[in-house]
C-alpha positions in Angstrom: 123.6 68.3 121.2 120.4 68.5 119.2 119.3 66.4 116.2 118.5 69.6 114.2 120.3 70.2 110.9 119.0 73.7 110.1 116.8 76.5 111.4 114.3 75.5 108.7 114.7 71.8 107.5 113.2 71.8 104.0 113.9 68.2 103.4 111.5 67.3 106.3 109.0 70.0 105.2 108.8 69.0 101.5 109.4 65.3 102.1 106.1 65.0 104.0 104.2 65.7 100.8 106.7 64.5 98.2 104.2 62.3 96.3 101.8 65.2 95.8 104.6 67.5 94.7 105.8 64.9 92.3 102.3 64.6 90.9 102.1 68.4 90.5 105.3 68.5 88.6 104.3 65.5 86.4 101.0 67.3 85.6 103.0 70.3 84.3 105.4 68.1 82.3 102.6 66.3 80.7 100.8 69.5 79.7 103.6 70.7 77.5 102.9 74.3 78.6 105.5 75.8 81.0 105.1 79.6 81.2 101.9 81.6 82.1 99.4 78.8 81.6 96.6 77.2 83.6 98.6 76.5 86.7 99.7 80.1 87.1 96.1 81.3 86.5 94.7 78.9 89.0 97.3 79.8 91.7 96.7 83.5 91.1 93.0 83.1 91.7 93.5 80.9 94.7 96.1 83.1 96.3 94.1 86.3 95.7 91.1 84.7 97.4 93.3 83.5 100.3 94.6 87.0 100.9 91.2 88.6 100.6 91.9 90.7 97.6 90.7 90.7 94.0 93.9 90.1 92.1 97.2 88.3 92.4 99.9 88.5 89.7 102.6 85.8 89.8 106.2 87.1 89.1 109.7 85.7 89.3 110.6 86.4 92.9 109.7 88.6 95.9 112.2 91.3 95.1 110.8 91.7 91.6 107.4 91.8 93.2 108.5 94.8 95.2 110.0 96.5 92.2 107.0 96.0 90.0 104.6 97.1 92.8 106.6 100.3 93.2 106.5 101.0 89.5 102.8 100.1 89.3 101.9 102.7 91.9 103.8 105.3 90.0 107.2 105.6 91.7 109.8 106.8 89.2 113.4 107.8 89.0 114.7 110.1 91.8 111.4 109.8 93.7 111.6 109.0 97.4 110.4 105.8 99.1 110.2 105.5 102.9 111.1 102.1 104.3 112.8 100.3 107.2 116.5 99.4 107.1 116.5 96.2 109.3 114.7 93.9 106.8 117.6 92.3 104.8 117.9 94.9 102.0 115.3 93.6 99.7 113.2 96.8 99.7 116.4 98.8 99.2 117.3 96.6 96.2 113.9 97.2 94.7 113.9 100.9 95.2 117.4 101.2 93.7 116.4 99.0 90.8 113.9 101.6 89.6 116.2 104.5 90.2 114.2 105.8 93.2 115.7 107.0 96.5 115.4 105.1 99.8 114.5 107.2 102.9 115.0 105.1 106.0 112.6 105.2 108.9 113.3 103.9 112.4 111.4 100.9 113.7 109.4 99.7 116.7 111.1 97.4 119.2 107.9 95.3 119.6 106.9 94.7 116.0 110.4 95.1 114.4 108.4 97.1 111.8 108.1 100.7 110.9 107.4 103.0 113.9 104.3 105.0 112.9 105.5 108.1 114.7 108.8 108.0 113.0 107.1 107.5 109.7 104.8 110.5 110.2 107.8 112.7 110.9 109.3 111.6 107.6 106.1 112.1 105.7 105.5 115.5 107.3 108.8 116.6 105.8 107.2 115.9 102.4 108.4 114.6 99.0 107.7 110.9 99.8 106.1 109.0 96.9 105.5 105.7 98.6 106.0 103.7 101.8 107.1 100.0 102.0 106.1 98.4 105.3 107.7 95.1 106.0 105.9 92.6 108.1 109.1 91.1 109.6 109.6 87.6 111.0 106.0 86.7 110.4 104.3 89.4 112.5 102.2 92.2 111.2 103.6 95.7 111.7 101.4 98.4 113.3 99.5 98.3 109.9 96.4 100.1 111.0 98.3 103.2 112.1 100.8 103.0 109.2 97.8 102.8 106.8 96.2 105.8 108.5 99.4 107.9 108.4 100.1 107.0 104.8 96.5 107.8 103.7 96.6 111.1 105.6 99.6 112.3 103.6 98.4 110.9 100.3 101.3 108.4 100.0 101.0 105.0 98.3 101.5 102.0 100.7 103.1 98.8 99.6 103.2 95.8 102.0 106.3 93.5 102.0 104.6 90.3 103.0 107.6 88.0 102.2 107.6 86.6 105.8 104.0 87.0 106.7 101.9 84.6 104.5 98.5 84.2 106.3 99.1 86.7 109.2 95.8 88.2 110.0 94.4 91.0 112.1 90.7 91.8 112.6 89.8 89.6 109.7 92.2 91.2 107.2 95.2 89.3 106.0 98.7 90.5 105.2 98.6 91.9 101.7 95.0 93.3 102.0 95.9 96.6 103.7 98.0 98.6 101.3 97.6 99.7 97.7 99.6 96.7 96.7 101.6 93.9 98.4 104.6 91.9 97.5 105.1 88.2 98.4 108.1 86.0 98.1 107.7 82.2 97.8 111.4 81.5 98.3 111.7 77.9 99.5 112.1 78.9 103.2 109.0 81.0 103.3 105.8 79.9 105.1 104.5 79.2 101.6 107.6 78.2 99.7 108.1 77.1 96.1 110.9 74.7 95.0 112.9 77.7 93.6 112.3 81.4 93.2 108.8 82.7 92.9 106.8 85.7 93.9 103.5 87.6 93.5 102.0 91.1 93.7 98.5 91.2 95.2 96.1 94.2 95.1 92.4 95.1 95.0 93.0 97.6 92.2 92.3 96.2 88.7 94.4 98.9 86.9 97.3 98.3 89.2 97.1 94.5 88.7 97.0 95.0 84.9 100.1 97.2 85.0 102.0 94.6 87.0 100.8 91.8 84.6 101.9 93.9 81.6 105.3 94.9 83.0 106.2 91.3 84.1 106.2 90.3 80.4 108.3 93.0 78.7 105.5 95.6 78.9 103.6 93.8 76.1 100.0 94.6 75.4 100.1 91.9 72.8 102.8 89.6 71.6 105.9 91.6 70.5 104.0 94.9 71.1 105.8 96.8 73.9 103.3 99.3 75.2 104.5 100.0 78.8 107.7 100.9 80.6 109.4 99.6 82.7 109.0 96.2 81.1 110.9 93.2 82.1 110.9 89.4 82.1 109.6 88.3 85.5 107.1 85.5 85.1 106.0 82.9 87.7 106.5 79.6 85.8 104.0 76.7 85.7 106.1 74.3 87.7 106.4 76.7 90.7 102.7 77.6 90.4 101.7 74.0 90.5 103.9 73.4 93.6 102.4 76.5 95.3 98.9 75.4 94.4 99.5 72.0 96.0 100.9 73.6 99.2 98.4 76.5 99.7 95.7 74.4 101.3 98.2 73.4 104.0 99.5 76.9 104.8 97.2 77.6 107.7 98.0 74.3 109.3 101.8 74.9 108.9 101.3 78.4 110.4 99.6 76.8 113.4 102.5 74.5 113.8 105.0 77.3 113.7 102.9 79.3 116.2 102.8 76.3 118.6 106.6 76.0 118.4 106.9 79.8 119.2 104.6 79.4 122.1 106.6 76.5 123.5 109.8 78.5 123.2 108.1 81.3 125.2 107.1 78.8 127.9 110.5 77.1 128.2 113.1 79.8 127.6 113.9 81.7 130.8 117.2 83.4 130.7 117.8 86.9 132.1 120.0 87.9 129.1 117.6 86.7 126.5 114.6 88.8 125.4 111.8 86.8 123.7 109.7 88.2 120.8 106.3 89.6 121.7 104.3 88.3 118.8 101.5 85.8 119.3 98.1 85.1 117.9 96.8 85.2 114.4 98.7 88.3 113.5 102.0 86.5 113.9 102.7 83.3 111.9 106.2 82.7 113.3 108.2 82.7 110.1 111.2 83.1 112.2 111.7 82.9 116.0 114.0 85.8 116.8 115.3 86.5 120.3 117.4 89.5 121.4 120.5 89.7 123.6 123.2 92.2 124.2 125.7 89.4 124.1 124.9 87.8 120.7 128.3 86.6 119.8 128.6 84.8 123.1 125.2 83.1 122.8 125.9 82.2 119.2 129.2 80.5 120.3 127.3 78.6 123.0 124.7 77.4 120.5 127.5 76.3 118.1 129.2 74.3 120.8 125.9 72.6 121.5 124.9 71.8 118.0 122.0 74.3 117.7 121.5 75.8 114.2 121.0 79.6 114.3 121.4 82.7 112.2 121.1 86.5 112.3 118.2 88.2 110.4 119.7 90.8 109.8 123.1 92.0 111.1 123.5 95.3 109.3 121.1 98.2 108.6 120.8 98.8 104.8 122.4 102.2 105.1 125.5 100.6 106.7 126.0 98.0 103.9 129.3 98.5 102.0 127.4 99.3 98.8 125.4 102.1 100.4 127.2 103.5 103.5 129.0 106.4 101.8 125.7 107.5 100.3 124.0 107.4 103.7 126.9 108.4 106.0 124.7 110.9 107.9 121.8 108.4 108.6 121.5 107.0 112.1 118.4 105.2 113.5 118.9 104.1 117.1 116.4 101.3 117.4 117.2 99.9 114.0 120.9 99.7 115.0 120.2 98.2 118.4 118.0 95.5 116.9 120.5 94.7 114.2 123.2 94.3 116.9 121.0 92.0 119.2 118.7 89.8 117.1 119.4 86.0 116.8 117.2 83.4 115.0 116.4 80.0 116.5 115.1 77.0 114.6 111.4 77.1 113.8 109.6 75.1 111.1 106.3 73.1 111.1 107.9 69.7 111.4 110.0 70.6 114.4 109.1 68.4 117.3 108.4 69.5 120.9 111.4 67.6 122.2 113.6 69.4 119.7 112.2 72.8 120.9 112.8 71.8 124.5 116.4 70.8 123.6 117.0 74.3 122.2 115.4 75.9 125.2 117.5 73.9 127.6 120.7 74.8 125.8 119.8 78.5 126.0 118.8 78.3 129.7 122.2 76.6 130.3 124.1 79.5 128.9 126.2 81.3 131.5 
């Protein structure tokens, strides 16, 4: 039995800086200003600088960030968006929300992200307005090649960085490669708020202005609606203050996650368990996801031994009950294989090496 309570123990994570978080909340309460004030502006500046881009626009959550990014790059009703189907359905939700059409692309077994060759085949067929590339589980997709292919076909590229805060390749961080990028700050993320929160980052001032306008009803001035689609999706001052407090610790937390992932790779040795390939600065170990062809049996073994675990994610988007009739003819072999095999183990910065070793020992003892 392990002492672990969850795959990501937020009470341990936030408890370590509880006094600083309380001070941030008190600062906002004392200010008397709770929406789109100095805390949001300060966080937007700091997060844009962290990502290596010119602009960050705080919004209500990560799915809104994807939706607003799509609208800002010009995706409209009935236009097609290429994306993966193994990333939890958030991209599909955003595409559907603006009345666009998802076009699913198979993924790469190593990165779990879009397969550039499969993407090029889809783009060659034409009529794709934008691509969403998800950096899944904390690792960058093959973003150089995906960027090259998208640019070659004149297609806008949106990064979904909800699980990749701080991942970096060749000096460029997640969020700095595409035309725009969407971040979630859901509490379990590498940089997590104390509730829902998100942001769109970009180097394009016009695109940033469109997102900032759309997030508040499409106003160009109070009660003057000048842009569609307008909505209410504003990062609030409390969450911005929390994120501003946490941001300087992000790289250290990522290093802790990476050390846990490295320890798992050292200690887990089971012929039925495939370990993830990611390591180095381009993988920040948001989740530690193994693969096995006998997932149900391994999950039962983990339950019997008190090891928290989960599946991210068990169904391709096109097989979900809400969508499967619409996409009855879609079949993506690698996507379906990964969805049938992936299993998530505990991984969070405060996890101890003895706890990692306990989990590894349980897996190695599975027969």
